[in-house]
PDB file of N, CA, C and O in Angstrom:
ATOM      1  N   MET A   1     -18.194   9.848  25.710  1.00  0.00           N
ATOM      2  CA  MET A   1     -16.930   9.882  25.046  1.00  0.00           C
ATOM      3  C   MET A   1     -16.084   8.758  25.644  1.00  0.00           C
ATOM      4  O   MET A   1     -16.066   8.554  26.858  1.00  0.00           O
ATOM      5  N   VAL A   2     -15.404   8.053  24.792  1.00  0.00           N
ATOM      6  CA  VAL A   2     -14.526   6.985  25.244  1.00  0.00           C
ATOM      7  C   VAL A   2     -13.109   7.293  24.797  1.00  0.00           C
ATOM      8  O   VAL A   2     -12.861   7.582  23.626  1.00  0.00           O
ATOM      9  N   SER A   3     -12.199   7.229  25.728  1.00  0.00           N
ATOM     10  CA  SER A   3     -10.774   7.386  25.440  1.00  0.00           C
ATOM     11  C   SER A   3     -10.078   6.136  25.950  1.00  0.00           C
ATOM     12  O   SER A   3     -10.589   5.441  26.828  1.00  0.00           O
ATOM     13  N   ARG A   4      -8.929   5.863  25.403  1.00  0.00           N
ATOM     14  CA  ARG A   4      -8.171   4.694  25.855  1.00  0.00           C
ATOM     15  C   ARG A   4      -6.774   5.127  26.242  1.00  0.00           C
ATOM     16  O   ARG A   4      -6.112   5.862  25.509  1.00  0.00           O
ATOM     17  N   VAL A   5      -6.329   4.665  27.403  1.00  0.00           N
ATOM     18  CA  VAL A   5      -4.961   4.936  27.853  1.00  0.00           C
ATOM     19  C   VAL A   5      -4.146   3.651  27.687  1.00  0.00           C
ATOM     20  O   VAL A   5      -4.630   2.549  27.944  1.00  0.00           O
ATOM     21  N   PHE A   6      -2.908   3.826  27.254  1.00  0.00           N
ATOM     22  CA  PHE A   6      -1.980   2.720  27.085  1.00  0.00           C
ATOM     23  C   PHE A   6      -0.838   2.933  28.066  1.00  0.00           C
ATOM     24  O   PHE A   6      -0.366   4.057  28.234  1.00  0.00           O
ATOM     25  N   PHE A   7      -0.390   1.863  28.715  1.00  0.00           N
ATOM     26  CA  PHE A   7       0.611   2.019  29.750  1.00  0.00           C
ATOM     27  C   PHE A   7       1.324   0.702  30.008  1.00  0.00           C
ATOM     28  O   PHE A   7       0.875  -0.363  29.583  1.00  0.00           O
ATOM     29  N   SER A   8       2.431   0.795  30.705  1.00  0.00           N
ATOM     30  CA  SER A   8       3.189  -0.381  31.152  1.00  0.00           C
ATOM     31  C   SER A   8       3.042  -0.479  32.665  1.00  0.00           C
ATOM     32  O   SER A   8       2.964   0.536  33.357  1.00  0.00           O
ATOM     33  N   LEU A   9       3.005  -1.691  33.162  1.00  0.00           N
ATOM     34  CA  LEU A   9       2.934  -1.917  34.604  1.00  0.00           C
ATOM     35  C   LEU A   9       4.243  -2.534  35.081  1.00  0.00           C
ATOM     36  O   LEU A   9       4.871  -3.341  34.396  1.00  0.00           O
ATOM     37  N   GLU A  10       4.623  -2.121  36.277  1.00  0.00           N
ATOM     38  CA  GLU A  10       5.814  -2.656  36.916  1.00  0.00           C
ATOM     39  C   GLU A  10       5.487  -2.928  38.369  1.00  0.00           C
ATOM     40  O   GLU A  10       4.828  -2.122  39.025  1.00  0.00           O
ATOM     41  N   LYS A  11       5.947  -4.065  38.874  1.00  0.00           N
ATOM     42  CA  LYS A  11       5.733  -4.399  40.281  1.00  0.00           C
ATOM     43  C   LYS A  11       7.048  -4.918  40.848  1.00  0.00           C
ATOM     44  O   LYS A  11       7.657  -5.838  40.302  1.00  0.00           O
ATOM     45  N   ASP A  12       7.472  -4.310  41.952  1.00  0.00           N
ATOM     46  CA  ASP A  12       8.725  -4.689  42.609  1.00  0.00           C
ATOM     47  C   ASP A  12       9.905  -4.659  41.633  1.00  0.00           C
ATOM     48  O   ASP A  12      10.785  -5.519  41.678  1.00  0.00           O
ATOM     49  N   GLY A  13       9.907  -3.647  40.747  1.00  0.00           N
ATOM     50  CA  GLY A  13      10.999  -3.473  39.798  1.00  0.00           C
ATOM     51  C   GLY A  13      10.949  -4.395  38.590  1.00  0.00           C
ATOM     52  O   GLY A  13      11.845  -4.355  37.747  1.00  0.00           O
ATOM     53  N   LYS A  14       9.929  -5.215  38.494  1.00  0.00           N
ATOM     54  CA  LYS A  14       9.798  -6.151  37.383  1.00  0.00           C
ATOM     55  C   LYS A  14       8.673  -5.712  36.448  1.00  0.00           C
ATOM     56  O   LYS A  14       7.542  -5.492  36.883  1.00  0.00           O
ATOM     57  N   GLY A  15       8.995  -5.588  35.162  1.00  0.00           N
ATOM     58  CA  GLY A  15       7.988  -5.218  34.171  1.00  0.00           C
ATOM     59  C   GLY A  15       6.970  -6.322  33.984  1.00  0.00           C
ATOM     60  O   GLY A  15       7.329  -7.493  33.861  1.00  0.00           O
ATOM     61  N   LEU A  16       5.698  -5.951  33.962  1.00  0.00           N
ATOM     62  CA  LEU A  16       4.617  -6.924  33.797  1.00  0.00           C
ATOM     63  C   LEU A  16       4.034  -6.907  32.396  1.00  0.00           C
ATOM     64  O   LEU A  16       3.268  -7.802  32.036  1.00  0.00           O
ATOM     65  N   GLY A  17       4.385  -5.897  31.593  1.00  0.00           N
ATOM     66  CA  GLY A  17       3.885  -5.831  30.223  1.00  0.00           C
ATOM     67  C   GLY A  17       3.187  -4.523  29.920  1.00  0.00           C
ATOM     68  O   GLY A  17       3.131  -3.615  30.750  1.00  0.00           O
ATOM     69  N   ASP A  18       2.656  -4.448  28.712  1.00  0.00           N
ATOM     70  CA  ASP A  18       1.931  -3.267  28.228  1.00  0.00           C
ATOM     71  C   ASP A  18       0.442  -3.569  28.218  1.00  0.00           C
ATOM     72  O   ASP A  18       0.015  -4.645  27.800  1.00  0.00           O
ATOM     73  N   PHE A  19      -0.343  -2.603  28.686  1.00  0.00           N
ATOM     74  CA  PHE A  19      -1.775  -2.812  28.855  1.00  0.00           C
ATOM     75  C   PHE A  19      -2.544  -1.568  28.413  1.00  0.00           C
ATOM     76  O   PHE A  19      -1.952  -0.576  27.988  1.00  0.00           O
ATOM     77  N   SER A  20      -3.872  -1.637  28.519  1.00  0.00           N
ATOM     78  CA  SER A  20      -4.723  -0.480  28.219  1.00  0.00           C
ATOM     79  C   SER A  20      -5.965  -0.531  29.099  1.00  0.00           C
ATOM     80  O   SER A  20      -6.297  -1.561  29.686  1.00  0.00           O
ATOM     81  N   ALA A  21      -6.641   0.613  29.172  1.00  0.00           N
ATOM     82  CA  ALA A  21      -7.918   0.708  29.880  1.00  0.00           C
ATOM     83  C   ALA A  21      -8.737   1.809  29.230  1.00  0.00           C
ATOM     84  O   ALA A  21      -8.182   2.784  28.724  1.00  0.00           O
ATOM     85  N   ASP A  22     -10.042   1.659  29.240  1.00  0.00           N
ATOM     86  CA  ASP A  22     -10.941   2.673  28.680  1.00  0.00           C
ATOM     87  C   ASP A  22     -11.359   3.658  29.752  1.00  0.00           C
ATOM     88  O   ASP A  22     -11.597   3.289  30.902  1.00  0.00           O
ATOM     89  N   LEU A  23     -11.445   4.921  29.353  1.00  0.00           N
ATOM     90  CA  LEU A  23     -11.958   5.987  30.205  1.00  0.00           C
ATOM     91  C   LEU A  23     -13.216   6.509  29.532  1.00  0.00           C
ATOM     92  O   LEU A  23     -13.194   6.838  28.346  1.00  0.00           O
ATOM     93  N   LYS A  24     -14.312   6.589  30.274  1.00  0.00           N
ATOM     94  CA  LYS A  24     -15.593   7.017  29.706  1.00  0.00           C
ATOM     95  C   LYS A  24     -16.094   8.247  30.440  1.00  0.00           C
ATOM     96  O   LYS A  24     -16.032   8.341  31.666  1.00  0.00           O
ATOM     97  N   GLN A  25     -16.594   9.191  29.646  1.00  0.00           N
ATOM     98  CA  GLN A  25     -17.158  10.424  30.190  1.00  0.00           C
ATOM     99  C   GLN A  25     -18.363  10.801  29.338  1.00  0.00           C
ATOM    100  O   GLN A  25     -18.349  10.629  28.119  1.00  0.00           O
ATOM    101  N   ALA A  26     -19.402  11.314  29.982  1.00  0.00           N
ATOM    102  CA  ALA A  26     -20.611  11.697  29.255  1.00  0.00           C
ATOM    103  C   ALA A  26     -20.286  12.783  28.227  1.00  0.00           C
ATOM    104  O   ALA A  26     -19.588  13.750  28.531  1.00  0.00           O
ATOM    105  N   VAL A  27     -20.796  12.612  27.024  1.00  0.00           N
ATOM    106  CA  VAL A  27     -20.598  13.598  25.960  1.00  0.00           C
ATOM    107  C   VAL A  27     -21.162  14.942  26.405  1.00  0.00           C
ATOM    108  O   VAL A  27     -22.280  15.010  26.916  1.00  0.00           O
ATOM    109  N   GLY A  28     -20.394  16.005  26.212  1.00  0.00           N
ATOM    110  CA  GLY A  28     -20.828  17.348  26.566  1.00  0.00           C
ATOM    111  C   GLY A  28     -20.606  17.715  28.016  1.00  0.00           C
ATOM    112  O   GLY A  28     -20.919  18.833  28.425  1.00  0.00           O
ATOM    113  N   SER A  29     -20.069  16.792  28.804  1.00  0.00           N
ATOM    114  CA  SER A  29     -19.854  17.084  30.225  1.00  0.00           C
ATOM    115  C   SER A  29     -18.569  17.882  30.418  1.00  0.00           C
ATOM    116  O   SER A  29     -17.721  17.944  29.528  1.00  0.00           O
ATOM    117  N   ASP A  30     -18.442  18.481  31.577  1.00  0.00           N
ATOM    118  CA  ASP A  30     -17.280  19.300  31.925  1.00  0.00           C
ATOM    119  C   ASP A  30     -16.103  18.373  32.236  1.00  0.00           C
ATOM    120  O   ASP A  30     -16.163  17.564  33.163  1.00  0.00           O
ATOM    121  N   VAL A  31     -15.049  18.501  31.456  1.00  0.00           N
ATOM    122  CA  VAL A  31     -13.877  17.634  31.609  1.00  0.00           C
ATOM    123  C   VAL A  31     -13.277  17.730  33.005  1.00  0.00           C
ATOM    124  O   VAL A  31     -12.807  16.735  33.557  1.00  0.00           O
ATOM    125  N   GLU A  32     -13.295  18.929  33.570  1.00  0.00           N
ATOM    126  CA  GLU A  32     -12.655  19.158  34.871  1.00  0.00           C
ATOM    127  C   GLU A  32     -13.459  18.613  36.048  1.00  0.00           C
ATOM    128  O   GLU A  32     -12.877  18.167  37.037  1.00  0.00           O
ATOM    129  N   ARG A  33     -14.777  18.643  35.955  1.00  0.00           N
ATOM    130  CA  ARG A  33     -15.604  18.355  37.129  1.00  0.00           C
ATOM    131  C   ARG A  33     -16.456  17.098  37.041  1.00  0.00           C
ATOM    132  O   ARG A  33     -16.801  16.514  38.068  1.00  0.00           O
ATOM    133  N   SER A  34     -16.793  16.685  35.859  1.00  0.00           N
ATOM    134  CA  SER A  34     -17.706  15.541  35.764  1.00  0.00           C
ATOM    135  C   SER A  34     -16.952  14.228  35.966  1.00  0.00           C
ATOM    136  O   SER A  34     -15.729  14.164  35.842  1.00  0.00           O
ATOM    137  N   ASP A  35     -17.704  13.207  36.273  1.00  0.00           N
ATOM    138  CA  ASP A  35     -17.117  11.912  36.577  1.00  0.00           C
ATOM    139  C   ASP A  35     -16.515  11.273  35.327  1.00  0.00           C
ATOM    140  O   ASP A  35     -17.049  11.391  34.224  1.00  0.00           O
ATOM    141  N   ILE A  36     -15.410  10.609  35.529  1.00  0.00           N
ATOM    142  CA  ILE A  36     -14.780   9.809  34.479  1.00  0.00           C
ATOM    143  C   ILE A  36     -14.771   8.374  34.994  1.00  0.00           C
ATOM    144  O   ILE A  36     -14.237   8.094  36.067  1.00  0.00           O
ATOM    145  N   GLU A  37     -15.358   7.483  34.232  1.00  0.00           N
ATOM    146  CA  GLU A  37     -15.386   6.069  34.600  1.00  0.00           C
ATOM    147  C   GLU A  37     -14.132   5.404  34.033  1.00  0.00           C
ATOM    148  O   GLU A  37     -13.901   5.435  32.824  1.00  0.00           O
ATOM    149  N   VAL A  38     -13.341   4.817  34.891  1.00  0.00           N
ATOM    150  CA  VAL A  38     -12.117   4.136  34.467  1.00  0.00           C
ATOM    151  C   VAL A  38     -12.386   2.640  34.470  1.00  0.00           C
ATOM    152  O   VAL A  38     -12.678   2.048  35.509  1.00  0.00           O
ATOM    153  N   GLY A  39     -12.284   2.044  33.296  1.00  0.00           N
ATOM    154  CA  GLY A  39     -12.561   0.619  33.168  1.00  0.00           C
ATOM    155  C   GLY A  39     -11.412  -0.242  33.666  1.00  0.00           C
ATOM    156  O   GLY A  39     -10.346   0.266  34.015  1.00  0.00           O
ATOM    157  N   PRO A  40     -11.636  -1.532  33.694  1.00  0.00           N
ATOM    158  CA  PRO A  40     -10.590  -2.453  34.151  1.00  0.00           C
ATOM    159  C   PRO A  40      -9.425  -2.498  33.157  1.00  0.00           C
ATOM    160  O   PRO A  40      -9.573  -2.179  31.977  1.00  0.00           O
ATOM    161  N   VAL A  41      -8.287  -2.897  33.666  1.00  0.00           N
ATOM    162  CA  VAL A  41      -7.104  -3.038  32.818  1.00  0.00           C
ATOM    163  C   VAL A  41      -7.311  -4.236  31.899  1.00  0.00           C
ATOM    164  O   VAL A  41      -7.650  -5.331  32.350  1.00  0.00           O
ATOM    165  N   ARG A  42      -7.105  -4.015  30.614  1.00  0.00           N
ATOM    166  CA  ARG A  42      -7.264  -5.097  29.634  1.00  0.00           C
ATOM    167  C   ARG A  42      -5.989  -5.926  29.572  1.00  0.00           C
ATOM    168  O   ARG A  42      -4.895  -5.389  29.400  1.00  0.00           O
ATOM    169  N   GLY A  43      -6.139  -7.232  29.713  1.00  0.00           N
ATOM    170  CA  GLY A  43      -5.026  -8.136  29.543  1.00  0.00           C
ATOM    171  C   GLY A  43      -4.227  -8.445  30.797  1.00  0.00           C
ATOM    172  O   GLY A  43      -3.254  -9.196  30.738  1.00  0.00           O
ATOM    173  N   TYR A  44      -4.618  -7.885  31.921  1.00  0.00           N
ATOM    174  CA  TYR A  44      -3.914  -8.171  33.176  1.00  0.00           C
ATOM    175  C   TYR A  44      -4.915  -8.723  34.169  1.00  0.00           C
ATOM    176  O   TYR A  44      -5.963  -8.122  34.404  1.00  0.00           O
ATOM    177  N   ASP A  45      -4.591  -9.874  34.756  1.00  0.00           N
ATOM    178  CA  ASP A  45      -5.538 -10.479  35.689  1.00  0.00           C
ATOM    179  C   ASP A  45      -4.937 -10.733  37.069  1.00  0.00           C
ATOM    180  O   ASP A  45      -5.502 -11.479  37.868  1.00  0.00           O
ATOM    181  N   GLY A  46      -3.794 -10.113  37.348  1.00  0.00           N
ATOM    182  CA  GLY A  46      -3.171 -10.263  38.657  1.00  0.00           C
ATOM    183  C   GLY A  46      -3.766  -9.309  39.677  1.00  0.00           C
ATOM    184  O   GLY A  46      -4.709  -8.581  39.367  1.00  0.00           O
ATOM    185  N   PRO A  47      -3.229  -9.302  40.888  1.00  0.00           N
ATOM    186  CA  PRO A  47      -3.704  -8.376  41.924  1.00  0.00           C
ATOM    187  C   PRO A  47      -3.493  -6.945  41.459  1.00  0.00           C
ATOM    188  O   PRO A  47      -2.476  -6.616  40.849  1.00  0.00           O
ATOM    189  N   PHE A  48      -4.479  -6.096  41.759  1.00  0.00           N
ATOM    190  CA  PHE A  48      -4.439  -4.747  41.197  1.00  0.00           C
ATOM    191  C   PHE A  48      -5.237  -3.776  42.058  1.00  0.00           C
ATOM    192  O   PHE A  48      -6.329  -4.102  42.522  1.00  0.00           O
ATOM    193  N   ASN A  49      -4.692  -2.588  42.269  1.00  0.00           N
ATOM    194  CA  ASN A  49      -5.362  -1.533  43.023  1.00  0.00           C
ATOM    195  C   ASN A  49      -6.141  -0.654  42.041  1.00  0.00           C
ATOM    196  O   ASN A  49      -5.623   0.355  41.563  1.00  0.00           O
ATOM    197  N   GLN A  50      -7.380  -1.037  41.744  1.00  0.00           N
ATOM    198  CA  GLN A  50      -8.194  -0.312  40.747  1.00  0.00           C
ATOM    199  C   GLN A  50      -8.450   1.136  41.183  1.00  0.00           C
ATOM    200  O   GLN A  50      -8.444   2.041  40.349  1.00  0.00           O
ATOM    201  N   GLU A  51      -8.674   1.357  42.474  1.00  0.00           N
ATOM    202  CA  GLU A  51      -8.945   2.714  42.961  1.00  0.00           C
ATOM    203  C   GLU A  51      -7.726   3.620  42.752  1.00  0.00           C
ATOM    204  O   GLU A  51      -7.868   4.746  42.275  1.00  0.00           O
ATOM    205  N   GLY A  52      -6.547   3.140  43.101  1.00  0.00           N
ATOM    206  CA  GLY A  52      -5.324   3.916  42.895  1.00  0.00           C
ATOM    207  C   GLY A  52      -5.071   4.180  41.431  1.00  0.00           C
ATOM    208  O   GLY A  52      -4.685   5.285  41.049  1.00  0.00           O
ATOM    209  N   PHE A  53      -5.292   3.152  40.596  1.00  0.00           N
ATOM    210  CA  PHE A  53      -5.123   3.316  39.151  1.00  0.00           C
ATOM    211  C   PHE A  53      -6.120   4.324  38.604  1.00  0.00           C
ATOM    212  O   PHE A  53      -5.768   5.150  37.762  1.00  0.00           O
ATOM    213  N   SER A  54      -7.354   4.264  39.072  1.00  0.00           N
ATOM    214  CA  SER A  54      -8.399   5.181  38.611  1.00  0.00           C
ATOM    215  C   SER A  54      -8.015   6.636  38.889  1.00  0.00           C
ATOM    216  O   SER A  54      -8.194   7.496  38.027  1.00  0.00           O
ATOM    217  N   ILE A  55      -7.497   6.913  40.061  1.00  0.00           N
ATOM    218  CA  ILE A  55      -7.064   8.276  40.413  1.00  0.00           C
ATOM    219  C   ILE A  55      -5.945   8.726  39.479  1.00  0.00           C
ATOM    220  O   ILE A  55      -5.967   9.850  38.978  1.00  0.00           O
ATOM    221  N   ALA A  56      -4.964   7.850  39.245  1.00  0.00           N
ATOM    222  CA  ALA A  56      -3.836   8.183  38.368  1.00  0.00           C
ATOM    223  C   ALA A  56      -4.291   8.383  36.922  1.00  0.00           C
ATOM    224  O   ALA A  56      -3.839   9.315  36.257  1.00  0.00           O
ATOM    225  N   ALA A  57      -5.182   7.517  36.431  1.00  0.00           N
ATOM    226  CA  ALA A  57      -5.659   7.616  35.048  1.00  0.00           C
ATOM    227  C   ALA A  57      -6.453   8.906  34.822  1.00  0.00           C
ATOM    228  O   ALA A  57      -6.310   9.546  33.780  1.00  0.00           O
ATOM    229  N   LYS A  58      -7.285   9.289  35.787  1.00  0.00           N
ATOM    230  CA  LYS A  58      -8.056  10.530  35.667  1.00  0.00           C
ATOM    231  C   LYS A  58      -7.131  11.750  35.646  1.00  0.00           C
ATOM    232  O   LYS A  58      -7.347  12.682  34.871  1.00  0.00           O
ATOM    233  N   LYS A  59      -6.108  11.742  36.493  1.00  0.00           N
ATOM    234  CA  LYS A  59      -5.152  12.849  36.515  1.00  0.00           C
ATOM    235  C   LYS A  59      -4.432  12.935  35.179  1.00  0.00           C
ATOM    236  O   LYS A  59      -4.298  14.020  34.614  1.00  0.00           O
ATOM    237  N   TYR A  60      -3.973  11.810  34.675  1.00  0.00           N
ATOM    238  CA  TYR A  60      -3.284  11.772  33.387  1.00  0.00           C
ATOM    239  C   TYR A  60      -4.183  12.341  32.285  1.00  0.00           C
ATOM    240  O   TYR A  60      -3.746  13.171  31.487  1.00  0.00           O
ATOM    241  N   PHE A  61      -5.436  11.891  32.247  1.00  0.00           N
ATOM    242  CA  PHE A  61      -6.389  12.341  31.229  1.00  0.00           C
ATOM    243  C   PHE A  61      -6.623  13.850  31.326  1.00  0.00           C
ATOM    244  O   PHE A  61      -6.581  14.560  30.322  1.00  0.00           O
ATOM    245  N   ARG A  62      -6.867  14.321  32.530  1.00  0.00           N
ATOM    246  CA  ARG A  62      -7.155  15.753  32.700  1.00  0.00           C
ATOM    247  C   ARG A  62      -5.931  16.626  32.443  1.00  0.00           C
ATOM    248  O   ARG A  62      -6.071  17.795  32.083  1.00  0.00           O
ATOM    249  N   ASP A  63      -4.736  16.072  32.625  1.00  0.00           N
ATOM    250  CA  ASP A  63      -3.518  16.809  32.281  1.00  0.00           C
ATOM    251  C   ASP A  63      -3.361  16.946  30.767  1.00  0.00           C
ATOM    252  O   ASP A  63      -2.679  17.853  30.289  1.00  0.00           O
ATOM    253  N   LEU A  64      -3.991  16.045  30.017  1.00  0.00           N
ATOM    254  CA  LEU A  64      -3.938  16.124  28.555  1.00  0.00           C
ATOM    255  C   LEU A  64      -5.120  16.886  27.973  1.00  0.00           C
ATOM    256  O   LEU A  64      -4.959  17.693  27.057  1.00  0.00           O
ATOM    257  N   ILE A  65      -6.300  16.626  28.506  1.00  0.00           N
ATOM    258  CA  ILE A  65      -7.538  17.212  27.983  1.00  0.00           C
ATOM    259  C   ILE A  65      -8.193  17.978  29.122  1.00  0.00           C
ATOM    260  O   ILE A  65      -8.698  17.368  30.064  1.00  0.00           O
ATOM    261  N   GLY A  66      -8.194  19.269  29.054  1.00  0.00           N
ATOM    262  CA  GLY A  66      -8.790  20.068  30.120  1.00  0.00           C
ATOM    263  C   GLY A  66      -8.302  21.502  30.046  1.00  0.00           C
ATOM    264  O   GLY A  66      -7.624  21.879  29.090  1.00  0.00           O
ATOM    265  N   SER A  67      -8.635  22.292  31.030  1.00  0.00           N
ATOM    266  CA  SER A  67      -8.294  23.715  31.001  1.00  0.00           C
ATOM    267  C   SER A  67      -6.792  23.948  31.027  1.00  0.00           C
ATOM    268  O   SER A  67      -6.318  24.989  30.571  1.00  0.00           O
ATOM    269  N   LYS A  68      -6.032  22.982  31.561  1.00  0.00           N
ATOM    270  CA  LYS A  68      -4.575  23.099  31.589  1.00  0.00           C
ATOM    271  C   LYS A  68      -3.942  22.023  30.716  1.00  0.00           C
ATOM    272  O   LYS A  68      -2.768  21.691  30.876  1.00  0.00           O
ATOM    273  N   GLY A  69      -4.718  21.493  29.806  1.00  0.00           N
ATOM    274  CA  GLY A  69      -4.287  20.355  29.007  1.00  0.00           C
ATOM    275  C   GLY A  69      -3.118  20.617  28.086  1.00  0.00           C
ATOM    276  O   GLY A  69      -2.989  21.690  27.497  1.00  0.00           O
ATOM    277  N   ALA A  70      -2.271  19.611  27.976  1.00  0.00           N
ATOM    278  CA  ALA A  70      -1.132  19.676  27.070  1.00  0.00           C
ATOM    279  C   ALA A  70      -1.548  19.286  25.655  1.00  0.00           C
ATOM    280  O   ALA A  70      -0.866  19.640  24.694  1.00  0.00           O
ATOM    281  N   GLY A  71      -2.657  18.562  25.513  1.00  0.00           N
ATOM    282  CA  GLY A  71      -3.118  18.118  24.195  1.00  0.00           C
ATOM    283  C   GLY A  71      -4.207  19.019  23.647  1.00  0.00           C
ATOM    284  O   GLY A  71      -4.053  19.597  22.571  1.00  0.00           O
ATOM    285  N   ILE A  72      -5.310  19.144  24.379  1.00  0.00           N
ATOM    286  CA  ILE A  72      -6.426  20.022  24.014  1.00  0.00           C
ATOM    287  C   ILE A  72      -6.814  20.788  25.257  1.00  0.00           C
ATOM    288  O   ILE A  72      -7.073  20.193  26.303  1.00  0.00           O
ATOM    289  N   ARG A  73      -6.857  22.091  25.152  1.00  0.00           N
ATOM    290  CA  ARG A  73      -7.315  22.905  26.285  1.00  0.00           C
ATOM    291  C   ARG A  73      -8.801  23.166  26.122  1.00  0.00           C
ATOM    292  O   ARG A  73      -9.210  24.065  25.388  1.00  0.00           O
ATOM    293  N   ALA A  74      -9.590  22.386  26.803  1.00  0.00           N
ATOM    294  CA  ALA A  74     -11.040  22.518  26.745  1.00  0.00           C
ATOM    295  C   ALA A  74     -11.486  23.376  27.921  1.00  0.00           C
ATOM    296  O   ALA A  74     -11.368  22.961  29.074  1.00  0.00           O
ATOM    297  N   MET A  75     -11.987  24.546  27.642  1.00  0.00           N
ATOM    298  CA  MET A  75     -12.438  25.474  28.680  1.00  0.00           C
ATOM    299  C   MET A  75     -13.956  25.411  28.775  1.00  0.00           C
ATOM    300  O   MET A  75     -14.654  25.641  27.788  1.00  0.00           O
ATOM    301  N   ALA A  76     -14.463  25.105  29.952  1.00  0.00           N
ATOM    302  CA  ALA A  76     -15.909  25.014  30.203  1.00  0.00           C
ATOM    303  C   ALA A  76     -16.526  24.056  29.185  1.00  0.00           C
ATOM    304  O   ALA A  76     -15.834  23.586  28.282  1.00  0.00           O
ATOM    305  N   PRO A  77     -17.799  23.769  29.320  1.00  0.00           N
ATOM    306  CA  PRO A  77     -18.430  22.867  28.356  1.00  0.00           C
ATOM    307  C   PRO A  77     -18.467  23.486  26.965  1.00  0.00           C
ATOM    308  O   PRO A  77     -18.974  24.593  26.779  1.00  0.00           O
ATOM    309  N   ARG A  78     -17.942  22.782  26.024  1.00  0.00           N
ATOM    310  CA  ARG A  78     -17.948  23.205  24.625  1.00  0.00           C
ATOM    311  C   ARG A  78     -18.396  22.002  23.802  1.00  0.00           C
ATOM    312  O   ARG A  78     -18.279  20.851  24.222  1.00  0.00           O
ATOM    313  N   HIS A  79     -18.899  22.303  22.643  1.00  0.00           N
ATOM    314  CA  HIS A  79     -19.285  21.227  21.728  1.00  0.00           C
ATOM    315  C   HIS A  79     -18.142  21.047  20.741  1.00  0.00           C
ATOM    316  O   HIS A  79     -18.065  21.714  19.709  1.00  0.00           O
ATOM    317  N   ILE A  80     -17.262  20.124  21.096  1.00  0.00           N
ATOM    318  CA  ILE A  80     -16.076  19.864  20.293  1.00  0.00           C
ATOM    319  C   ILE A  80     -16.120  18.403  19.874  1.00  0.00           C
ATOM    320  O   ILE A  80     -16.352  17.518  20.698  1.00  0.00           O
ATOM    321  N   LEU A  81     -15.898  18.160  18.607  1.00  0.00           N
ATOM    322  CA  LEU A  81     -15.857  16.791  18.106  1.00  0.00           C
ATOM    323  C   LEU A  81     -14.426  16.489  17.684  1.00  0.00           C
ATOM    324  O   LEU A  81     -13.866  17.158  16.816  1.00  0.00           O
ATOM    325  N   VAL A  82     -13.852  15.486  18.301  1.00  0.00           N
ATOM    326  CA  VAL A  82     -12.493  15.078  17.966  1.00  0.00           C
ATOM    327  C   VAL A  82     -12.522  13.567  17.744  1.00  0.00           C
ATOM    328  O   VAL A  82     -13.061  12.820  18.561  1.00  0.00           O
ATOM    329  N   ARG A  83     -11.950  13.137  16.656  1.00  0.00           N
ATOM    330  CA  ARG A  83     -11.926  11.705  16.359  1.00  0.00           C
ATOM    331  C   ARG A  83     -10.515  11.256  16.018  1.00  0.00           C
ATOM    332  O   ARG A  83      -9.730  11.993  15.422  1.00  0.00           O
ATOM    333  N   ASP A  84     -10.222  10.042  16.409  1.00  0.00           N
ATOM    334  CA  ASP A  84      -8.972   9.390  16.028  1.00  0.00           C
ATOM    335  C   ASP A  84      -7.739  10.235  16.310  1.00  0.00           C
ATOM    336  O   ASP A  84      -6.836  10.320  15.478  1.00  0.00           O
ATOM    337  N   ASN A  85      -7.702  10.852  17.469  1.00  0.00           N
ATOM    338  CA  ASN A  85      -6.524  11.626  17.876  1.00  0.00           C
ATOM    339  C   ASN A  85      -5.691  10.798  18.843  1.00  0.00           C
ATOM    340  O   ASN A  85      -6.206   9.941  19.562  1.00  0.00           O
ATOM    341  N   PHE A  86      -4.404  11.071  18.842  1.00  0.00           N
ATOM    342  CA  PHE A  86      -3.487  10.371  19.726  1.00  0.00           C
ATOM    343  C   PHE A  86      -2.651  11.407  20.454  1.00  0.00           C
ATOM    344  O   PHE A  86      -1.972  12.218  19.824  1.00  0.00           O
ATOM    345  N   PHE A  87      -2.699  11.381  21.770  1.00  0.00           N
ATOM    346  CA  PHE A  87      -1.892  12.270  22.599  1.00  0.00           C
ATOM    347  C   PHE A  87      -1.007  11.397  23.474  1.00  0.00           C
ATOM    348  O   PHE A  87      -1.442  10.368  23.992  1.00  0.00           O
ATOM    349  N   SER A  88       0.218  11.815  23.627  1.00  0.00           N
ATOM    350  CA  SER A  88       1.157  11.043  24.437  1.00  0.00           C
ATOM    351  C   SER A  88       1.882  11.964  25.399  1.00  0.00           C
ATOM    352  O   SER A  88       2.305  13.060  25.033  1.00  0.00           O
ATOM    353  N   LYS A  89       2.020  11.512  26.616  1.00  0.00           N
ATOM    354  CA  LYS A  89       2.715  12.271  27.634  1.00  0.00           C
ATOM    355  C   LYS A  89       3.378  11.272  28.577  1.00  0.00           C
ATOM    356  O   LYS A  89       2.710  10.411  29.148  1.00  0.00           O
ATOM    357  N   ASP A  90       4.674  11.390  28.733  1.00  0.00           N
ATOM    358  CA  ASP A  90       5.346  10.504  29.669  1.00  0.00           C
ATOM    359  C   ASP A  90       4.937  10.853  31.082  1.00  0.00           C
ATOM    360  O   ASP A  90       5.012  12.015  31.483  1.00  0.00           O
ATOM    361  N   SER A  91       4.509   9.868  31.837  1.00  0.00           N
ATOM    362  CA  SER A  91       4.097  10.045  33.224  1.00  0.00           C
ATOM    363  C   SER A  91       4.457   8.794  34.001  1.00  0.00           C
ATOM    364  O   SER A  91       4.569   7.705  33.439  1.00  0.00           O
ATOM    365  N   GLU A  92       4.635   8.966  35.289  1.00  0.00           N
ATOM    366  CA  GLU A  92       4.909   7.824  36.148  1.00  0.00           C
ATOM    367  C   GLU A  92       4.067   7.976  37.407  1.00  0.00           C
ATOM    368  O   GLU A  92       4.064   9.034  38.037  1.00  0.00           O
ATOM    369  N   PHE A  93       3.356   6.920  37.767  1.00  0.00           N
ATOM    370  CA  PHE A  93       2.497   6.927  38.933  1.00  0.00           C
ATOM    371  C   PHE A  93       2.791   5.706  39.780  1.00  0.00           C
ATOM    372  O   PHE A  93       3.129   4.640  39.266  1.00  0.00           O
ATOM    373  N   SER A  94       2.661   5.873  41.062  1.00  0.00           N
ATOM    374  CA  SER A  94       2.765   4.755  41.995  1.00  0.00           C
ATOM    375  C   SER A  94       1.466   4.682  42.780  1.00  0.00           C
ATOM    376  O   SER A  94       0.951   5.703  43.234  1.00  0.00           O
ATOM    377  N   PHE A  95       0.944   3.487  42.938  1.00  0.00           N
ATOM    378  CA  PHE A  95      -0.267   3.297  43.725  1.00  0.00           C
ATOM    379  C   PHE A  95      -0.297   1.924  44.318  1.00  0.00           C
ATOM    380  O   PHE A  95      -1.246   1.574  45.019  1.00  0.00           O
TER     381      PHE A  95
END
């Protein structure tokens, strides 16, 4: 399964622009426990803490899609097919 997160980056109080990154998870895997691969930020080539971003992106995703999700509450492994959905949640992370 591939999901895409859209976000703005800010460094030292200065906006750097709007970007995106892909999140990949094996189809049929447990949203809460299985690995989520966080891809590189698209369109940004400056210095970047990928590990910190990866932790924040996974938390954001699981807060939307998962057992406590605000978008879809997926409990245990289920066979659910969702296409072309858009979920939005204001969040702020520092890393």
